[in-house]
N, C-alpha and C positions, 0 to 999 in steps of 0.2 A: 918668681911668677908669672903669668904670663902676660903678654903686652893685651888687649883688647884690637881686635881689626875690625877696621871697617869695613864694611858691604854695602853695595850698589844696588841692592834689593830697595829700598824705599823711593830713592829718585827712581827708578827704573819703574816701578809700577806707578807711581804720580806722570808719567811721559805716556805709560800704555794707554791710560785712560785718555789722554788730550786735553787740550785747551775745551774752556767751556765753550758749547755753541751756542753764542748769543743770539743767531737769526732763528735758532729752532725753538729756545725759550718763549722769543718775541711772537713767533707766531702761534706756540702751543696754547700763550695768552692771550690772542687775539680769539682765538678761536673757543675757547673759556668764556670770554667776556661776550662773543656773537652765541652760543650756547645758554647763557645766562638773558641775555635780552630780547633773542626773538621770538619768546611768548608773550610780551607786552607789544613787540612791534607787530604781530601776528595775531591778537585776541578777536579769537573767534565772536566776540559779543558783539563787536561796534565796526562789521563791514562798511567802506562808504558805497556809497551805488552808484551803478555800474562800474566796480572793481571786478576781476572776474572770480571773488568770492558770493559775490551776487546773483552772477550768469543764471540766466532761466531757459530751460530746453525744454521739445514735445516729446514727448516718448510715447510709442506707436508699440502697441500690442494688438494683436490677429489670432484669433483662435476660434475653436469650434465651442458653439455652447446651446445646447438642446440639440433642434433640430437643423440652423440654421448656423451661419458664422457673425462672430461679435468683434467686433472694433470698440481698444479701449483707447483715451486720449488722456496721456497727467501732463499737468503742467509739474515741474519741480527743478528744485536749484541745483546748480553742477556740484557743489555743495551747501548741507546744508542753509538755509536762509527762510526769514518769517517774510513774507510777500504780504503787505499792507492791502493790497486785492490781487485778486487774479479772475478773470473773465474770459470761458472760450466760448465761442459762437461753433454751432452744428447746421450745416446747410447739407439735408437731404434733397435726394432726386434729381441731383445737378445734370446741365447737360455734358457728356465726355466729349472729346478737353472743353475747359469752362472756355466762355470766348469772355473778351476784352479784359483779360486779367482775371479775370472773377469777381471784375466791380459789378457787377448786376447780380450777386450773387444775393438772394435773401434765408440769412441767418434768425430761425424759428426757435431754435432750443439755446438758453443762454444758462449760461452755467455762474455763478459771482460767489466770490469768498474772500473772506475777509481775515486779515491777522493770522495765515495757513503755512505751514511749509511746501506743500501741493493740493492740488485738485487730479479730480479724475472723471472722465465722462464717459459715457458706454452711449456709442453708437452703431447700427447700419441700418439696413446694407451701404451695399459700396454702389455708384462710386459718388463721396461724400465730400465736403470742405468741412476745415477746423479752421477758427479765425482766432488765434492768442494772443490777449492784455496779460504779460503780468508787471507789477508797478511794487518795486522796490526801495523804500524810503528809510532813510539812516538816522542817527542821532540828531546830524544839525539840521536836516530839513530837506537835504539834498537827497534829490527822486530820480530814478533811471526808470525806464519803459522797455520791458520786451515783447518785441510782438512779432505775428506770425501768419502768413497766410497759407494752407496748402491743401491742395489736395489731392485726394486720394481714390485707387480704385483697383480693385483684382482682375488679374491679367496671368487664367492658369495657375500657377505655384507662385506666381509671384506680386508685389504689393509695389504700383505704380502709383512714385511721390512726383507731383509736378509745384514747383515752389512761386507760391504769387505773389511772394514779398517781392518788388525790385531786388533791393540791398541782399538778399540773401542767396540771390541766382548762383548756379554751381557749389551753394554751399554744404548740400543735401542730395545724395544720389538719386536717378531717376528711375530707379528701381531697388526693390532688392526681392531677394528670395523670401517665401511666409516663413521659410525656416529658420533664420537667420533673427528674426522679429525677438523681441523689443527691437527698437532702436531710440536710440535720442537725436533729434533733428534740432537744429540752430535755429534761437530766437535772437532777431535782431534789437542792436541796443539802441536804442532813441534818447538820448543825456533832457533832462529836463530842467538843470539847473539848482539855484538854490532858493528856498524860498527867504532864508535872511537875509 
C-alpha cells in the first residue's frame, strides 16, 4: 500500500490570494453608505433658501420675429426650484448708456408670477433695461431674494450687456455675439433670513 503524499497546493493557493485587505473593505463600505445616504441629504423637494439649488438666473434670448427683432428674458433656476414670486420689469427707450447706474429708469411693464419654476417676458426694441427679483422661500420660512438690473443694446451682430447691479460687476460678459445666445446671466443673492 502506498502512502499518501502531502502536497503544498492548498497552502500555496491561500498565500497567492494574499491577506484580507481591510482598508479596501472599509473604503468600499463607506462608498456604499454614501450611495445610500446621499439621496436623503440632497433631497430635491426641500432645498434651503440661498443654497446653490435655489440660485436664479436671467436667460437672454434674441432673434428675428416677423419684421423686426425680438428679445426675450426668462427668469429660471439653475436647478428646478419653485419661486414664491418672480418680478420682471422692462424699461424701454432708455438712454444709452444709462446714466446714474440706471437709478433713474422707469419700469413701465412689470410681470409678477407666484409659485412658478420660471417666467418669460418678451420685449423689443433695444436699448432696454430689465429689472428682476426672484424670491425663494423654503419649508422652514427662510427666504432668499435673487436680484439683478441689466441694460441691453444691439450693436452690429453683438449684444452689449451693462450690469447695473453693483454686486454683479464683472460677473457677466460686456458683450456677446448674437449667435451665442441664449445666455444665462447671474442674479445676486440677497438673504432675507428666517421668519421663524
